[in-house]
LUMTORFI-846867 format. One record per residue: chain; x, y, z of N, C-alpha, C in turn; residue in one letter. Coordinates in steps of 0.2 Angstrom, whole numbers, plus 5000, padded with zeros to 4 digits. Layout:
! LUMTORFI-846867
ATOM  chain   n_X   n_Y   n_Z  ca_X  ca_Y  ca_Z   c_X   c_Y   c_Z  res
ATOM      A     X     Y     Z     X     Y     Z     X     Y     Z    A
...
END
This chain:
! LUMTORFI-846867
ATOM  chain   n_X   n_Y   n_Z  ca_X  ca_Y  ca_Z   c_X   c_Y   c_Z  res
ATOM      A  5090  4907  4957  5092  4908  4964  5099  4911  4964    M
ATOM      A  5099  4917  4968  5106  4920  4969  5107  4920  4976    T
ATOM      A  5114  4920  4978  5116  4920  4985  5122  4925  4986    S
ATOM      A  5122  4928  4992  5127  4932  4994  5130  4930  5001    T
ATOM      A  5136  4928  5001  5139  4925  5007  5144  4930  5010    C
ATOM      A  5145  4930  5017  5151  4933  5020  5153  4929  5026    F
ATOM      A  5160  4929  5026  5163  4926  5033  5164  4932  5037    T
ATOM      A  5162  4931  5043  5163  4936  5048  5170  4935  5051    I
ATOM      A  5175  4940  5050  5182  4939  5052  5183  4943  5059    R
ATOM      A  5179  4947  5060  5180  4951  5067  5175  4957  5066    G
ATOM      A  5176  4962  5072  5172  4967  5072  5172  4972  5066    P
ATOM      A  5167  4972  5062  5167  4977  5056  5170  4974  5050    G
ATOM      A  5172  4967  5050  5175  4964  5045  5171  4959  5042    V
ATOM      A  5168  4960  5036  5165  4955  5032  5168  4953  5026    L
ATOM      A  5170  4947  5025  5174  4944  5019  5169  4941  5015    E
ATOM      A  5168  4944  5008  5164  4940  5004  5167  4933  5002    P
ATOM      A  5163  4928  5001  5164  4922  5000  5159  4918  4996    T
ATOM      A  5161  4912  4993  5155  4909  4989  5151  4904  4994    S
ATOM      A  5146  4902  4992  5141  4898  4996  5145  4892  4998    F
ATOM      A  5148  4888  4994  5152  4882  4996  5157  4883  5002    P
ATOM      A  5161  4889  5000  5166  4890  5005  5163  4893  5012    D
ATOM      A  5158  4896  5011  5155  4898  5018  5152  4893  5022    A
ATOM      A  5149  4888  5019  5147  4882  5022  5152  4878  5025    M
ATOM      A  5158  4877  5021  5163  4873  5023  5167  4876  5029    D
ATOM      A  5167  4883  5029  5171  4887  5034  5166  4886  5041    G
ATOM      A  5160  4886  5040  5156  4886  5046  5156  4879  5049    W
ATOM      A  5156  4873  5045  5156  4867  5047  5163  4864  5049    E
ATOM      A  5168  4866  5046  5175  4863  5047  5179  4867  5051    R
ATOM      A  5178  4874  5051  5183  4879  5054  5180  4883  5059    Q
ATOM      A  5174  4882  5061  5170  4886  5066  5170  4893  5065    G
ATOM      A  5169  4895  5058  5168  4902  5056  5161  4904  5057    A
ATOM      A  5160  4911  5058  5154  4913  5058  5152  4916  5051    S
ATOM      A  5146  4914  5049  5145  4916  5042  5138  4919  5041    V
ATOM      A  5137  4923  5036  5131  4926  5034  5129  4923  5027    W
ATOM      A  5123  4920  5026  5121  4918  5019  5114  4921  5018    V
ATOM      A  5114  4924  5012  5108  4927  5010  5106  4924  5003    H
ATOM      A  5100  4921  5003  5098  4917  4996  5092  4921  4994    I
ATOM      A  5092  4923  4988  5086  4926  4985  5082  4921  4980    D
ATOM      A  5076  4920  4981  5072  4916  4977  5075  4909  4977    S
ATOM      A  5075  4906  4983  5078  4899  4983  5073  4894  4980    P
ATOM      A  5076  4889  4976  5072  4883  4974  5071  4878  4979    D
ATOM      A  5065  4875  4979  5063  4870  4984  5068  4865  4986    H
ATOM      A  5071  4862  4980  5075  4856  4981  5082  4858  4985    G
ATOM      A  5085  4864  4982  5091  4866  4985  5090  4868  4992    T
ATOM      A  5085  4871  4994  5083  4874  5001  5082  4868  5005    L
ATOM      A  5078  4863  5003  5078  4857  5008  5084  4853  5009    R
ATOM      A  5088  4853  5004  5095  4849  5005  5099  4853  5010    S
ATOM      A  5099  4860  5009  5103  4864  5014  5100  4863  5021    L
ATOM      A  5094  4863  5022  5091  4863  5029  5092  4856  5032    L
ATOM      A  5092  4851  5028  5094  4844  5030  5101  4844  5032    D
ATOM      A  5106  4847  5028  5113  4848  5030  5114  4851  5037    R
ATOM      A  5110  4856  5038  5110  4860  5044  5107  4857  5050    L
ATOM      A  5103  4852  5049  5099  4848  5054  5094  4853  5058    E
ATOM      A  5091  4856  5053  5086  4860  5056  5079  4857  5058    I
ATOM      A  5076  4858  5063  5070  4855  5065  5065  4855  5060    P
ATOM      A  5060  4849  5060  5055  4848  5055  5051  4854  5054    T
ATOM      A  5048  4857  5060  5043  4862  5060  5046  4868  5057    L
ATOM      A  5053  4870  5058  5056  4876  5055  5057  4874  5047    V
ATOM      A  5059  4868  5046  5060  4867  5039  5053  4867  5035    T
ATOM      A  5048  4865  5038  5041  4866  5034  5040  4873  5033    R
ATOM      A  5041  4877  5038  5039  4884  5037  5044  4888  5032    C
ATOM      A  5050  4886  5032  5055  4889  5027  5053  4886  5020    L
ATOM      A  5051  4880  5019  5050  4878  5012  5043  4879  5010    C
ATOM      A  5038  4880  5014  5032  4882  5012  5030  4888  5016    D
ATOM      A  5032  4894  5014  5031  4900  5018  5024  4902  5017    P
ATOM      A  5021  4904  5022  5014  4907  5022  5014  4915  5022    G
ATOM      A  5008  4918  5021  5008  4925  5020  5009  4928  5027    E
ATOM      A  5007  4924  5033  5007  4927  5039  5014  4926  5042    N
ATOM      A  5016  4931  5047  5022  4930  5050  5022  4924  5055    P
ATOM      A  5028  4921  5056  5028  4916  5061  5035  4916  5064    R
ATOM      A  5036  4916  5070  5042  4916  5074  5042  4910  5078    A
ATOM      A  5048  4906  5078  5049  4900  5082  5055  4900  5085    I
ATOM      A  5056  4903  5092  5062  4903  5095  5063  4896  5099    P
ATOM      A  5068  4893  5097  5070  4886  5100  5077  4887  5103    L
ATOM      A  5079  4882  5107  5086  4882  5110  5091  4882  5105    S
ATOM      A  5090  4879  5100  5095  4878  5095  5095  4882  5089    A
ATOM      A  5089  4885  5087  5088  4889  5082  5083  4895  5083    V
ATOM      A  5083  4900  5079  5078  4905  5080  5076  4906  5073    L
ATOM      A  5069  4906  5072  5066  4907  5065  5061  4912  5065    F
ATOM      A  5061  4916  5060  5055  4921  5060  5055  4923  5052    F
ATOM      A  5049  4925  5050  5048  4928  5044  5043  4934  5044    Q
ATOM      A  5043  4938  5039  5038  4944  5038  5038  4946  5031    M
ATOM      A  5033  4950  5029  5033  4953  5023  5036  4959  5023    P
ATOM      A  5039  4961  5017  5043  4968  5017  5041  4972  5011    T
ATOM      A  5042  4978  5011  5041  4982  5005  5047  4982  5000    V
ATOM      A  5046  4981  4994  5051  4980  4989  5049  4984  4983    A
ATOM      A  5054  4987  4979  5052  4991  4973  5047  4987  4968    P
ATOM      A  5048  4980  4968  5043  4976  4964  5037  4975  4967    E
ATOM      A  5035  4977  4973  5029  4976  4976  5031  4973  4983    G
ATOM      A  5028  4967  4985  5029  4964  4991  5034  4959  4991    Q
ATOM      A  5038  4958  4996  5043  4953  4996  5043  4950  5003    C
ATOM      A  5044  4943  5004  5044  4940  5010  5051  4938  5012    H
ATOM      A  5053  4940  5019  5059  4939  5022  5059  4933  5027    L
ATOM      A  5063  4928  5027  5063  4923  5032  5070  4923  5034    A
ATOM      A  5071  4922  5041  5078  4923  5044  5078  4916  5049    V
ATOM      A  5084  4913  5048  5086  4907  5052  5092  4909  5056    L
ATOM      A  5092  4908  5062  5099  4909  5066  5100  4902  5069    L
ATOM      A  5106  4900  5068  5109  4894  5071  5116  4896  5074    K
ATOM      A  5119  4892  5078  5126  4894  5081  5130  4896  5075    D
ATOM      A  5132  4903  5076  5137  4906  5071  5135  4906  5064    R
ATOM      A  5129  4905  5063  5126  4906  5056  5119  4910  5056    L
ATOM      A  5119  4914  5051  5113  4918  5049  5111  4916  5042    A
ATOM      A  5105  4913  5041  5103  4912  5035  5097  4916  5033    L
ATOM      A  5097  4920  5028  5092  4924  5026  5089  4923  5019    V
ATOM      A  5082  4921  5019  5079  4920  5012  5074  4925  5011    L
ATOM      A  5075  4927  5004  5070  4932  5002  5066  4929  4996    T
ATOM      A  5060  4931  4995  5056  4929  4990  5051  4935  4987    R
ATOM      A  5051  4935  4981  5046  4940  4978  5049  4947  4976    G
ATOM      A  5056  4947  4977  5059  4954  4976  5066  4952  4975    G
ATOM      A  5070  4957  4972  5077  4956  4971  5081  4962  4975    T
ATOM      A  5082  4960  4981  5085  4965  4986  5092  4962  4989    V
ATOM      A  5095  4957  4985  5101  4954  4988  5106  4960  4988    T
ATOM      A  5107  4963  4983  5113  4968  4982  5112  4974  4987    G
ATOM      A  5105  4976  4988  5104  4981  4993  5105  4979  5000    E
ATOM      A  5103  4973  5002  5105  4971  5008  5112  4970  5010    L
ATOM      A  5116  4968  5005  5123  4967  5005  5126  4973  5007    S
ATOM      A  5125  4978  5003  5128  4985  5004  5126  4988  5011    E
ATOM      A  5120  4987  5013  5118  4989  5020  5123  4985  5025    R
ATOM      A  5123  4979  5024  5127  4975  5029  5134  4977  5030    L
ATOM      A  5137  4978  5024  5144  4980  5024  5145  4987  5027    V
ATOM      A  5141  4992  5025  5141  4999  5028  5140  4999  5035    A
ATOM      A  5135  4995  5038  5134  4995  5045  5139  4991  5049    E
ATOM      A  5141  4986  5046  5146  4982  5050  5153  4986  5051    A
ATOM      A  5154  4990  5046  5161  4994  5047  5160  4998  5053    E
ATOM      A  5154  5001  5055  5153  5005  5061  5151  5002  5067    A
ATOM      A  5151  4995  5067  5149  4991  5073  5155  4990  5077    A
ATOM      A  5153  4989  5084  5159  4987  5088  5159  4980  5089    F
ATOM      A  5153  4977  5087  5153  4969  5088  5150  4967  5082    E
ATOM      A  5152  4962  5078  5149  4959  5072  5148  4952  5073    T
ATOM      A  5142  4950  5074  5140  4943  5075  5134  4942  5070    T
ATOM      A  5132  4936  5069  5126  4934  5065  5120  4938  5068    P
ATOM      A  5119  4938  5074  5113  4941  5077  5113  4948  5076    E
ATOM      A  5119  4952  5077  5119  4959  5076  5118  4961  5068    S
ATOM      A  5120  4956  5064  5119  4957  5057  5111  4957  5055    L
ATOM      A  5108  4952  5059  5101  4951  5058  5097  4958  5060    V
ATOM      A  5100  4961  5065  5097  4967  5068  5098  4972  5063    C
ATOM      A  5103  4972  5059  5104  4977  5054  5099  4976  5048    V
ATOM      A  5098  4970  5047  5093  4969  5042  5086  4971  5044    V
ATOM      A  5084  4969  5050  5078  4972  5053  5077  4979  5052    L
ATOM      A  5083  4983  5054  5083  4990  5054  5081  4992  5047    N
ATOM      A  5085  4989  5042  5084  4991  5035  5077  4990  5032    H
ATOM      A  5074  4984  5034  5067  4982  5032  5063  4987  5034    I
ATOM      A  5063  4988  5041  5058  4993  5044  5059  5000  5042    T
ATOM      A  5065  5002  5040  5066  5009  5038  5063  5009  5031    S
ATOM      A  5063  5004  5027  5060  5004  5020  5053  5005  5021    T
ATOM      A  5050  5002  5026  5043  5002  5027  5041  5010  5029    T
ATOM      A  5045  5013  5034  5044  5019  5036  5044  5024  5030    V
ATOM      A  5049  5023  5026  5049  5027  5019  5043  5027  5015    D
ATOM      A  5041  5020  5015  5035  5019  5011  5029  5023  5014    A
ATOM      A  5028  5023  5020  5023  5026  5024  5023  5034  5023    V
ATOM      A  5029  5036  5023  5030  5044  5022  5029  5046  5015    E
ATOM      A  5031  5041  5010  5029  5043  5003  5021  5043  5002    A
ATOM      A  5018  5038  5006  5011  5037  5005  5007  5044  5009    L
ATOM      A  5010  5046  5014  5008  5052  5017  5008  5058  5013    R
ATOM      A  5014  5059  5009  5015  5064  5004  5010  5064  4999    S
ATOM      A  5009  5058  4996  5004  5058  4991  4997  5059  4993    S
ATOM      A  4995  5057  4999  4988  5058  5002  4988  5066  5003    L
ATOM      A  4993  5069  5006  4993  5076  5007  4991  5080  5000    D
ATOM      A  4995  5078  4995  4994  5081  4988  4987  5080  4986    A
ATOM      A  4984  5074  4987  4977  5072  4985  4972  5077  4989    M
ATOM      A  4973  5077  4995  4969  5082  5000  4969  5089  4997    M
ATOM      A  4975  5091  4996  4976  5098  4993  4972  5099  4987    T
ATOM      A  4973  5094  4982  4969  5094  4976  4962  5094  4977    Q
ATOM      A  4959  5090  4981  4952  5090  4983  4949  5096  4986    A
ATOM      A  4953  5100  4990  4951  5106  4992  4951  5111  4987    T
ATOM      A  4956  5111  4982  4956  5116  4977  4950  5115  4972    R
ATOM      A  4950  5108  4969  4945  5107  4964  4945  5099  4964    D
ATOM      A  4939  5096  4968  4939  5089  4968  4937  5086  4962    V
ATOM      A  4935  5090  4957  4934  5087  4950  4940  5084  4947    S
ATOM      A  4946  5086  4949  4952  5084  4946  4954  5077  4948    E
ATOM      A  4951  5075  4953  4952  5068  4956  4947  5063  4952    L
ATOM      A  4949  5057  4952  4944  5051  4949  4943  5046  4955    T
ATOM      A  4938  5043  4954  4937  5037  4959  4942  5032  4959    L
ATOM      A  4944  5031  4952  4950  5025  4952  4956  5027  4955    E
ATOM      A  4958  5034  4955  4964  5036  4959  4963  5035  4967    E
ATOM      A  4957  5037  4969  4955  5036  4976  4955  5029  4978    I
ATOM      A  4952  5025  4974  4952  5017  4976  4959  5014  4976    T
ATOM      A  4963  5016  4971  4970  5013  4971  4974  5016  4977    A
ATOM      A  4973  5022  4979  4976  5024  4985  4974  5021  4991    K
ATOM      A  4967  5019  4992  4965  5015  4997  4968  5008  4997    G
ATOM      A  4968  5005  4991  4972  4999  4991  4979  4999  4993    Q
ATOM      A  4982  5004  4991  4989  5005  4993  4990  5006  5001    Q
ATOM      A  4985  5010  5004  4985  5011  5011  4984  5004  5015    V
ATOM      A  4979  5000  5012  4978  4993  5016  4984  4989  5015    R
ATOM      A  4987  4989  5009  4993  4984  5008  4999  4986  5013    E
ATOM      A  5000  4993  5014  5006  4995  5018  5004  4994  5025    I
ATOM      A  4997  4995  5027  4995  4994  5034  4996  4986  5036    E
ATOM      A  4994  4982  5031  4995  4975  5032  5002  4973  5033    A
ATOM      A  5007  4976  5029  5014  4974  5030  5017  4976  5036    I
ATOM      A  5015  4983  5038  5018  4985  5044  5015  4982  5051    S
ATOM      A  5009  4980  5050  5005  4976  5056  5009  4969  5057    S
ATOM      A  5010  4966  5051  5013  4959  5051  5021  4960  5054    L
ATOM      A  5024  4965  5051  5031  4966  5054  5031  4967  5061    Q
ATOM      A  5026  4971  5064  5026  4972  5071  5025  4966  5075    H
ATOM      A  5020  4962  5072  5019  4955  5075  5025  4951  5075    E
ATOM      A  5029  4951  5070  5035  4946  5070  5040  4949  5074    S
ATOM      A  5041  4955  5074  5047  4958  5079  5045  4957  5086    I
ATOM      A  5038  4958  5088  5036  4956  5095  5037  4949  5096    R
ATOM      A  5036  4945  5092  5037  4937  5093  5044  4935  5094    S
ATOM      A  5048  4939  5090  5055  4938  5091  5058  4939  5098    V
ATOM      A  5054  4944  5102  5056  4945  5109  5056  4939  5113    A
ATOM      A  5052  4934  5111  5052  4928  5115  5058  4924  5115    A
ATOM      A  5063  4926  5111  5069  4922  5111  5075  4926  5116    A
ATOM      A  5072  4930  5120  5077  4934  5125  5080  4929  5129    D
ATOM      A  5077  4923  5131  5080  4918  5135  5084  4913  5132    G
ATOM      A  5085  4914  5125  5090  4909  5121  5096  4913  5119    T
ATOM      A  5101  4909  5116  5107  4912  5114  5106  4917  5108    P
ATOM      A  5100  4917  5106  5098  4922  5100  5094  4928  5102    F
ATOM      A  5096  4931  5108  5092  4937  5110  5094  4943  5106    A
ATOM      A  5090  4945  5101  5092  4950  5097  5091  4957  5100    L
ATOM      A  5087  4957  5106  5087  4963  5109  5093  4966  5112    R
ATOM      A  5097  4961  5114  5104  4963  5117  5109  4962  5112    S
ATOM      A  5108  4960  5106  5113  4959  5101  5116  4965  5098    A
ATOM      A  5111  4970  5097  5113  4976  5094  5108  4982  5095    S
ATOM      A  5110  4988  5095  5105  4993  5096  5100  4994  5090    P
ATOM      A  5102  4991  5085  5098  4992  5079  5091  4988  5080    F
ATOM      A  5091  4983  5085  5084  4980  5086  5079  4985  5089    Y
ATOM      A  5082  4989  5093  5077  4994  5096  5075  4999  5091    G
ATOM      A  5080  5001  5087  5078  5005  5081  5072  5002  5077    V
ATOM      A  5073  4996  5075  5068  4992  5071  5062  4992  5074    A
ATOM      A  5062  4991  5081  5055  4991  5085  5052  4998  5084    V
ATOM      A  5056  5003  5085  5053  5010  5085  5050  5011  5078    G
ATOM      A  5054  5009  5073  5052  5010  5066  5045  5007  5064    N
ATOM      A  5045  5001  5066  5038  4997  5064  5032  5000  5068    V
ATOM      A  5034  5002  5075  5028  5005  5078  5026  5011  5075    R
ATOM      A  5031  5015  5073  5029  5022  5070  5025  5021  5064    H
ATOM      A  5027  5016  5059  5024  5014  5053  5017  5012  5054    A
ATOM      A  5016  5007  5059  5010  5004  5060  5005  5009  5063    S
ATOM      A  5007  5013  5068  5003  5018  5071  5001  5024  5065    D
ATOM      A  5005  5026  5061  5004  5031  5056  4999  5029  5051    T
ATOM      A  5001  5023  5048  4997  5021  5042  4990  5019  5044    V
ATOM      A  4988  5018  5051  4982  5016  5053  4977  5023  5052    Q
ATOM      A  4980  5028  5052  4976  5035  5052  4975  5036  5045    R
ATOM      A  4978  5033  5040  4977  5035  5033  4971  5033  5030    F
ATOM      A  4968  5027  5033  4962  5025  5030  4956  5030  5031    E
ATOM      A  4956  5034  5036  4951  5039  5037  4952  5044  5032    S
ATOM      A  4958  5046  5030  4959  5051  5025  4957  5049  5018    R
ATOM      A  4958  5043  5017  4955  5040  5010  4948  5040  5011    V
ATOM      A  4945  5039  5016  4937  5039  5017  4935  5046  5016    G
ATOM      A  4938  5051  5019  4936  5058  5018  4937  5060  5010    D
ATOM      A  4942  5058  5007  4943  5059  5000  4937  5056  4996    L
ATOM      A  4935  5050  4998  4930  5047  4994  4923  5050  4996    R
ATOM      A  4922  5053  5002  4916  5056  5003  4915  5063  4999    L
ATOM      A  4921  5066  4999  4921  5073  4995  4920  5071  4988    E
ATOM      A  4923  5066  4985  4922  5064  4978  4914  5063  4977    Y
ATOM      A  4911  5059  4981  4904  5057  4980  4900  5063  4981    H
ATOM      A  4902  5067  4986  4898  5073  4987  4898  5078  4981    A
ATOM      A  4904  5078  4977  4905  5082  4971  4900  5079  4966    H
ATOM      A  4901  5072  4965  4896  5069  4960  4889  5070  4961    V
ATOM      A  4887  5070  4968  4880  5071  4969  4878  5078  4968    S
ATOM      A  4882  5083  4969  4881  5090  4967  4880  5090  4960    E
ATOM      A  4884  5087  4956  4884  5088  4949  4877  5085  4946    Q
ATOM      A  4875  5079  4949  4869  5076  4947  4863  5080  4949    S
ATOM      A  4864  5084  4955  4858  5088  4957  4858  5094  4952    S
ATOM      A  4863  5097  4950  4863  5102  4945  4860  5100  4939    R
ATOM      A  4862  5094  4936  4859  5092  4930  4851  5091  4930    R
ATOM      A  4849  5088  4936  4842  5087  4937  4838  5094  4938    L
ATOM      A  4842  5099  4941  4839  5106  4941  4838  5109  4934    N
ATOM      A  4843  5108  4930  4842  5110  4923  4837  5107  4919    A
ATOM      A  4836  5100  4920  4831  5097  4917  4824  5099  4919    L
ATOM      A  4824  5100  4926  4817  5102  4929  4815  5109  4926    T
ATOM      A  4820  5114  4925  4818  5120  4923  4816  5120  4915    V
ATOM      A  4820  5116  4912  4818  5115  4905  4811  5112  4904    L
ATOM      A  4809  5107  4908  4802  5104  4908  4797  5110  4910    S
ATOM      A  4799  5114  4915  4794  5119  4917  4793  5124  4911    A
ATOM      A  4798  5125  4907  4798  5130  4902  4794  5128  4896    V
ATOM      A  4795  5121  4895  4791  5119  4889  4784  5116  4890    F
ATOM      A  4782  5115  4897  4776  5113  4899  4770  5117  4896    L
ATOM      A  4770  5124  4897  4765  5128  4894  4765  5128  4887    P
ATOM      A  4771  5128  4884  4771  5128  4877  4768  5122  4874    L
ATOM      A  4769  5116  4877  4766  5110  4875  4759  5110  4876    T
ATOM      A  4756  5113  4881  4749  5113  4882  4746  5118  4876    L
ATOM      A  4749  5123  4875  4746  5127  4869  4746  5123  4863    I
ATOM      A  4752  5120  4861  4752  5116  4855  4747  5110  4855    S
ATOM      A  4746  5107  4861  4741  5102  4861  4734  5105  4860    G
ATOM      A  4732  5111  4863  4726  5114  4862  4724  5115  4854    I
ATOM      A  4729  5118  4851  4728  5120  4844  4729  5114  4839    Y
ATOM      A  4731  5108  4842  4732  5102  4838  4726  5098  4838    G
ATOM      A  4721  5100  4842  4715  5096  4842  4710  5097  4836    M
ATOM      A  4707  5092  4834  4703  5092  4827  4696  5094  4828    N
ATOM      A  4695  5099  4831  4688  5102  4832  4686  5106  4825    F
ATOM      A  4680  5105  4823  4677  5109  4817  4677  5116  4818    D
ATOM      A  4675  5119  4824  4675  5126  4826  4681  5128  4830    V
ATOM      A  4686  5131  4827  4691  5134  4831  4693  5140  4827    M
ATOM      A  4690  5146  4829  4690  5152  4825  4697  5155  4823    P
ATOM      A  4702  5153  4828  4709  5156  4828  4713  5153  4822    E
ATOM      A  4710  5147  4820  4714  5143  4814  4712  5146  4807    L
ATOM      A  4707  5150  4807  4705  5153  4801  4706  5160  4800    H
ATOM      A  4710  5164  4804  4711  5171  4804  4718  5172  4802    V
ATOM      A  4720  5177  4799  4727  5178  4797  4732  5179  4802    S
ATOM      A  4730  5182  4808  4734  5184  4813  4735  5178  4818    W
ATOM      A  4731  5173  4818  4731  5168  4823  4738  5165  4824    G
ATOM      A  4742  5163  4818  4748  5159  4819  4753  5164  4823    Y
ATOM      A  4754  5170  4820  4760  5175  4823  4758  5176  4831    P
ATOM      A  4751  5177  4832  4749  5178  4839  4751  5172  4844    V
ATOM      A  4750  5166  4841  4751  5161  4846  4759  5160  4847    V
ATOM      A  4762  5160  4841  4770  5160  4841  4773  5165  4846    I
ATOM      A  4770  5171  4845  4772  5177  4850  4771  5176  4857    G
ATOM      A  4765  5173  4858  4763  5171  4865  4767  5166  4868    A
ATOM      A  4769  5161  4864  4773  5156  4867  4780  5158  4868    M
ATOM      A  4783  5163  4864  4789  5166  4865  4790  5170  4871    A
ATOM      A  4784  5174  4872  4784  5178  4878  4784  5173  4885    V
ATOM      A  4780  5168  4884  4779  5164  4890  4786  5160  4892    I
ATOM      A  4789  5158  4886  4796  5155  4887  4801  5159  4890    A
ATOM      A  4801  5166  4887  4806  5171  4890  4805  5172  4897    T
ATOM      A  4798  5173  4899  4797  5175  4905  4799  5170  4910    A
ATOM      A  4798  5163  4909  4799  5158  4913  4807  5157  4914    L
ATOM      A  4810  5158  4908  4818  5157  4909  4821  5163  4913    V
ATOM      A  4818  5169  4912  4820  5174  4916  4819  5173  4923    T
ATOM      A  4813  5171  4925  4811  5170  4932  4816  5164  4935    Y
ATOM      A  4817  5159  4932  4821  5154  4935  4828  5156  4935    F
ATOM      A  4831  5160  4930  4838  5162  4930  4839  5167  4936    W
ATOM      A  4834  5171  4938  4835  5176  4943  4835  5172  4950    R
ATOM      A  4832  5167  4950  4832  5163  4957  4837  5158  4957    R
ATOM      A  4842  5158  4952  4848  5154  4953  4847  5146  4951    G
ATOM      A  4841  5145  4947  4840  5138  4946  4844  5135  4940    W
ATOM      A  4848  5139  4937  4853  5137  4932  4860  5136  4935    F
ATOM      A  4861  5136  4941  4867  5135  4945  4872  5140  4944    G
END
């Protein structure tokens, strides 16, 4: 478990502090604080929530996070969670807002340093720095990361479509399947983020109205809408790639069957001749003359050559 804490000293001023000092300043001195805990252990988290007197429903959601987003706007606290895109894969973000306190929990990824750098950079340019406005900064960062992932996915799909147009045999079914799985994962993340952010709008009538806390909230909403709308169109492109690949495989199979059919047609009359002269009849004059063997071999060669030439001219060999 790692933590990053700031005491908010004024507009654009975030003072790094330790977790005990941050909590002491919040409880005893009325300071506004930001606390980010990455991969919290169950016991420490429950002890902290009990100390903050968090409602039981919110405590249960924080200690036992589900895969689906959940937003709980109450008069004393605002809680929401959502999946995020992280370099290690998928990460889950949970946010708890209480009077003068923003508690952010991340699981499944190491994004503490990245979030801290973004907070400090954006806070310096802000006219007003509050826990609510910093949460909006985080939402903007999270949704911007999702947009970047969507754009990277678009570029890779464009490259695969170009490759398929040039020579679809360069693609493999495993690559297409993996890309489809990636599209579904990003689509699920963006959809759940959109749902969470829309649910947060229900807090507009509480002291934690993020919509009016910072313009970054509006940017985050725009980001997640763009990501969700864009990635929904990618599934059809993956489907097109899969159809082109299967059409290519079907064409290759058809060509192989054509070649086998031609070979069968060529050898059928030769097999017939061999079968006739392989019969054990007592009276077969051709078997006892000196020219019988070369004549039969020559006739078989002529027939085979004629058939191959015929099929070749009609394009049966592809």
